[in-house]
C-alpha atoms as one frame of an Amber mdcrd trajectory, in Angstrom:
protein
  -4.614   3.807  14.877  -2.522   1.042  13.350  -2.346   0.253   9.668  -4.596
  -2.435   8.227  -2.241  -5.059   6.827  -3.591  -8.021   4.849  -1.262 -11.028
   4.820  -1.943 -13.820   2.343  -0.317 -17.186   3.024  -0.891 -19.656   0.232
   0.336 -23.028  -0.934  -0.483 -26.692  -0.526   0.563 -28.125   2.856   0.448
 -31.636   1.342   3.159 -30.881  -1.209   6.390 -30.655   0.755   7.934 -27.198
   0.682   4.806 -25.692  -0.890   3.628 -25.558   2.733   5.986 -22.634   3.452
   3.383 -19.896   2.848   0.706 -21.473   5.068   3.273 -22.375   7.751   4.556
 -18.803   7.905   0.980 -17.513   8.071   0.308 -19.868  11.018   3.220 -18.214
  12.830   1.728 -14.805  12.075  -1.608 -15.931  13.522   0.048 -17.234  16.713
   2.158 -14.079  17.010  -0.958 -11.909  16.751  -2.349 -13.474  19.928   0.541
 -11.862  21.847   0.379  -8.649  19.756  -3.299  -7.705  19.537  -4.411  -4.500
  17.910  -1.792  -4.432  15.152  -4.384  -4.482  12.381  -2.932  -7.565  10.695
  -5.496  -9.715   8.877  -4.291 -13.198   7.868  -5.833 -14.825   4.779  -5.052
 -18.495   4.059  -5.751 -20.388   0.855  -4.281 -23.009  -1.453  -3.949 -20.471
  -4.269  -4.739 -16.852  -5.024  -8.036 -16.218  -6.791  -9.950 -13.247  -8.172
 -11.992 -13.014  -4.975  -8.853 -12.156  -2.999  -8.954  -8.699  -4.561 -11.891
  -7.989  -2.234  -9.693  -8.715   0.804  -7.559  -5.729  -0.210 -10.352  -3.166
  -0.017  -9.462  -0.599   2.625  -6.042  -2.119   3.327  -2.984   0.057   3.948
  -0.463  -2.682   3.087  -0.567  -6.180   1.631   1.861  -9.056   1.878   1.904
 -12.315  -0.081   3.727 -15.308   1.486   4.649 -18.199  -0.783   7.213 -20.892
  -1.467   9.444 -20.385  -4.487  11.857 -22.828  -6.052  13.620 -20.109  -8.054
  14.246 -17.406  -5.454  17.626 -17.106  -3.758  17.721 -18.688  -0.316  16.654
 -18.282   2.316  13.999 -15.819   1.077  13.406 -12.821  -1.151  11.336  -9.722
  -0.454  10.138  -7.509  -3.266   7.488  -5.012  -4.236   4.474  -6.370  -6.122
   3.186  -4.160  -8.940  -0.319  -4.619 -10.409  -0.028  -6.379 -13.735  -2.276
  -8.409 -15.994  -0.179 -11.515 -16.608  -0.865 -14.979 -17.993  -2.591 -16.012
 -14.747  -5.191 -13.242 -15.070  -7.878 -15.510 -16.538  -7.122 -18.679 -14.594
  -8.226 -20.019 -11.222  -4.766 -19.484  -9.700  -3.544 -15.901  -9.922  -0.180
 -14.324  -9.244  -0.029 -11.576  -6.597   0.407  -9.055  -9.407  -2.776 -10.274
 -11.118  -4.736 -10.043  -7.833  -3.544  -6.443  -7.506  -4.641  -5.716 -11.073
  -8.105  -7.133 -10.350  -8.234  -4.961  -7.217  -7.327  -1.906  -9.308 -10.050
  -2.659 -11.859 -12.773  -3.537  -9.336 -12.151  -0.525  -7.106 -11.177   1.967
  -9.795  -8.231   2.947  -7.612  -4.703   1.800  -6.871  -4.337  -1.191  -4.530
  -2.364  -0.739  -1.322   1.438  -0.934  -1.407   2.056  -4.666  -1.733   4.993
  -6.982  -1.255   5.902 -10.604  -1.853   7.922 -12.628   0.634   9.125 -15.700
  -1.277  10.686 -18.485   0.754  13.094 -20.822  -0.981  11.762 -24.363  -1.285
  13.299 -27.440  -2.877  10.823 -30.328  -2.786   7.212 -29.940  -3.887   6.054
 -33.551  -4.353   2.704 -34.702  -2.995   3.078 -36.305   0.423   6.605 -34.986
   1.026   7.395 -33.424   4.410   9.006 -30.013   4.678  12.654 -30.312   3.660
  15.381 -29.463   6.206  16.564 -26.564   4.004  13.038 -25.167   3.742  12.631
 -25.409   7.514  15.765 -23.316   7.945  14.544 -20.817   5.340  11.232 -20.581
   7.178  13.053 -19.580  10.370  14.980 -16.826   8.569  11.829 -15.517   6.881
   9.972 -15.510  10.200  12.684 -13.442  11.890  12.492 -10.929   9.035   8.684
 -10.857   8.981   8.345 -10.181  12.718  10.309  -6.948  12.295   8.150  -5.851
   9.357   4.831  -6.548  11.039   5.983  -4.993  14.288   6.831  -1.756  12.481
   3.787  -1.717  10.207   4.823   1.374   8.226   4.807   1.362   4.433   8.098
   3.303   4.490   9.819   0.601   6.510   8.558  -2.067   4.115   9.827  -0.107
   1.106  13.239   0.233   2.761  13.373  -3.531   3.392  13.185  -4.376  -0.314
  16.464  -5.994  -1.266
């Protein structure tokens, strides 16, 4: 039986490079058609909210896909640790805050979780995806295919840079 992997892709497709998370999630969804039975569950949204903690129930791994202006290009991959941060009481949570809500709701640790941040440059309303972000998306997609194809928590932990 394969692991149950929840993949969150979030961002605003109407704000230039903020579309990176949803665009990468669309690739995951298309890829799953050719790779059925992997146990990957895509979740798309504009932003992370408290309710997303429920998507983590019973998951073996979780991945958060998002654009990031501050990460090194083309992308960064890191472990997400549950934490009550400044977003905890807002309508837009960080991955760490979603994990903390999951911990509190379930009374147990959330699944091993990771963040794949893709370097973006332009986030203005109505902007198209920048050429640099398009290139970063390709690099992140190549990396993500290997992770999802393996599906083991150990392999994900080893991939952290």
